[in-house]
N, C-alpha and C positions, 0 to 999 in steps of 0.2 A: 676404569677411566678411559680405556681404549674405545669404548662405545658411548662416550658422552655426547649427547646431542649437540651441545654447544661447541664441541671440538671442531676446528676447521677441517680436520681429516675425516670427519664422520661421513660426509656425503661421498667422498671417493671410496671409502671402505664399503659403503652401501652399494655403490656401483660394482665394486669388486665381487661382493657376495652374489649379486645378480648374475654376473658373468660366470661365476663358478657353478651356480645352480643350473644355468642354461647350458653350459658345456657338458655337465654330467648327464643332463636329461637327453642331450643329443648324442651321447656316447654311452648308452647303457651296457654295451658289451665290454667296456673297460673293466679291469679287475677292481673289485670292491667299489664299483661306481655307485651302487645303491646305498651302501653304508655311508660313503662320503656325502652323497646327496642329502641324506637325512641329517647329517651333522651340519652341513651348510644351511639347510632349511631351518634348523633350530637356531642357528646364529642370526639368520635373517628375521625370524619371528621375534627373537629377543631385541634386535635393533628396532624393529617396527613397534614393538611394545614400548620401548623408550620414547619413540617419537610420539606415540599416542598419549602417553602419560605426560610428557613435557607440554604438548600443545593444550591438552585439556586442563592441566593445572594452571597454565599461564592464562588461559581464557577465564577460568573460574576466579583466579586471584585478581585479575583486572576488574572483573565485575564486582567483586566484594569491595574493592577500593573505592568505587564510585557509587555504590548502592547507598541510599539514604539509611540512617540508623533505624533499627526496628522500632515501630511505634510512631515514627515521625511521618508527616505527610509526604507524598511523592514530590520530587522536584518537577517543576513545569515552566520555569523561566528560561529565557534564551541562554543565559549563562550556564544554567544547569545542563541543558541539552548540549552545549558546546563541550562541557566536561565529559559527557558520555562518549564523545567522539575523539577528543584529544588523547585521552588515556589509551584508547584502543589503537589509534594510529601509531602511538609511540611503541607499543609492544609488537605491532605487526611486523616491524622491521627485524625483529628477533628471529622470526622463523619463516619469512616469506620465501627465501631461497629453498629452505627445507621442504615447504609445502609444494613448491613447483616441482621438485624432484619426485615427490609422492604422486602428484597428479600425472606427471609424464609416464609413470610406470603403472598407473591404475588400470589402464585399458588392457594390459597384458598379464595382470596378476591379480587374483582374488585377494591375496594378502594385502596388497597396497590399496585395493578398492575398499576393503573393510576399514582400514585405518583412515582413509580419506573421508569416508562417510561418517565415521565416528567423530572426527574432528569438525566436519561441517555441521553435523547435528548438534554437537556441543556448542558451537559458535551460535547457531540459530536460537537455541533454547536460552542461552545466557543473554543474548541481545533482547529477546522477548521479555525475559524476566526483568531486565533492567528498564526497558522502555515502556512496556504496556501500562503500568500504573501512571506514569507521567502523561502518556498520550491520552488515557481516559480522563485524567484530571483536566487537561487542556481542552478536550472536547466538551467536557461538562461546563467549563467556564464559558465557552462559546455559546452553549445553549442558554445560559443566563444573559449574556450580553446581547444576543439576538433573539430574545424570547418572542418578540412580536413581529419579527421579519424573517420568515422562513427562507427567502431567497438569499438574503445577506448571510444567514447561517450556513447555507449550503456552499456558497462561494467561499466563505472563510474556512470552513471545514475541509473542503476539497483542496484549497490552496495550501493549507497546512499539511495535508497528507501527501500532496505532490512533492513538497520540499523534503518531507520525511523519507519517502520512498527513494527519492534521488540520493539523499545523503546515505541511506542504508545501502543502497546499491553500490555507491562509490566506496564506502568503507569496506564492504565485503571483498572487493577486489584489491584492497590493501593486504588481504590475507590469502586469497585464492585467485587463481587465474581463469577458472572456468565456472559458469553458473551451475546451480545444483537445485535439487528439490528442497533442500534445507533453506536456501535463500527465498524461494517462492513461498514456502510455508511461513517464513518470518514475515514477509511483506503482506501476505494474505491475512495473517492474524492482526497485524497492526492496522491494515486498512479496514478490517472488520470492526474495529473500535468505533470508527465513524459511522459505519453502516448500522451497527447495533443501536446507536444513539439516535440516528436520524429517521430510521424506518418507522418507529412508533409514531412519530410526528406526521410523516407523510401519509400514512393510512387514515389519518383523521382530518386531513385538509378537505374542506368543502368548496372553496372558492375556485372556480374554473380557470380564471385568469392566473391565479397563483400557481396552479398545477401546470398550466401551459408554459409559464415562465421557467419553472423548475425543469421541465423537459428541455427547454432551450439551453439552460445552464449546463446540464449534464451532457447533452448530445453535442452541442457546438463548442462551448467554452472548455469543457473538460476532455471529452473524447477526441474531438477534431483538433482543437487548438493545443492540447497538451499531450494526451496519451499517444496519439498517432504521430506526433512530432518526435517523441522520444520513447518509442515502443520498447526498446531494449531495457529501459529503466522502469517504465510505468505499465508494462503489460499486465501485471498482477493487479495493480490498482485499477486498471481499465476494466478488468473483469468485475470488480466490486462496483464500479461506477455503472456498468451495464446492468447489474442487478438492481441498483437504485433506480435507474431509468425505467426498467421494466415495472417496478413497483409504482412509480409516479404515473406511467402511462396507463397501468391497470386502474389506478385510482381515478385518473382523468376520464377514462371510458365509463367507469361506473357512475361518476357524478354527472357526466353528460347524459347518460341514460336516465338517471333520476330526474334531471332537468327536463328532458324531452317528455318524460312520462307525466310529471306533475305540472309543469308550466306550459306545455304545448298541447299534449294529447288531452289532458283533463281541463284545459282552459275553458271557462264559461264566461263569455263576454257579457258585460252589462249593456242595457239598451243604448246608452250613450256611446259605447265603443263602436257600434255599427251604424251610427248616424251619418252615413255617407250618401250623397255628396254634401249634405248640409254642413258638416264640420269643415270641409275644404272651402265652402263658400264663405262661412263665417271667418275663417282664417284669412281669406283673400280680402274681405271687407275690412278687417282689422288692420291688415298690412297697408291697404290703401289709405286709411285714415292716418296711420302712423307716418307714412311718407308725406302726406299732405301737411301734417303738423311740422315736420322737420324742414320742409321746404318753404313754409309760409313765414314771412317776417313777423317778429314778435309784436303782438298787439293788434294785428289786422282782423283776426277772427273775433276778437272781443268787440 
């Protein structure tokens, strides 16, 4: 019970253990210093093991509470997504102070670093397990709603991912105080749900104007107006958007080359196409007649 993670005296005892280990390391000439250092190190390992178990069990337990029952379709409504965040925010208060202590010591101790990375990895994997099915379901519905309008699909999908990445970024910092590879991996996996669904459509678009508009949406509306304005929250999503932009640009260049080759280089004009200046003269004559008709009072020509 003296080493209960929930005990208010746990953090001070953790700090005391650190002080003892540091003192013995800096005074190796003291009698039985090595023996006592081993003992304190074991106590510290036990304490950190309790922290690891507590955090991982709490995260996994929270995930199970909001996970849809096995066999049921994923949640994808706004209320369901809200539940995914409400439960997590509630439990974050239970160990935010504890995780701050771990993070502060991680730079100077491999033991703390290992515990911190395990907790961050567990958090990221559980969030992904919870969210990915619902995100894919939401994107799938967008594909059906905007089946005939690729630009509207891309706008809706990117707007959804912007909100999701911002929400996940904010939630992460309810648990931890510093960014991590686990957070980046989570945001990348979630953003890839949109990329994986949209890319097969992009590489089959033939219309040049549609491809040009998609480039504008990704470059201006997403990268410049959103990602660059909140780079700390959306940098990972920005990487995925850049990949989509490269795909669209590559498709645009390819279709432009096809158009130049088929409609310009191989163009064979008909005899009437080259009837100049006869065509211009006929057009001028028709225009003159039309102007005469609209300027003449009704009935005079008759």
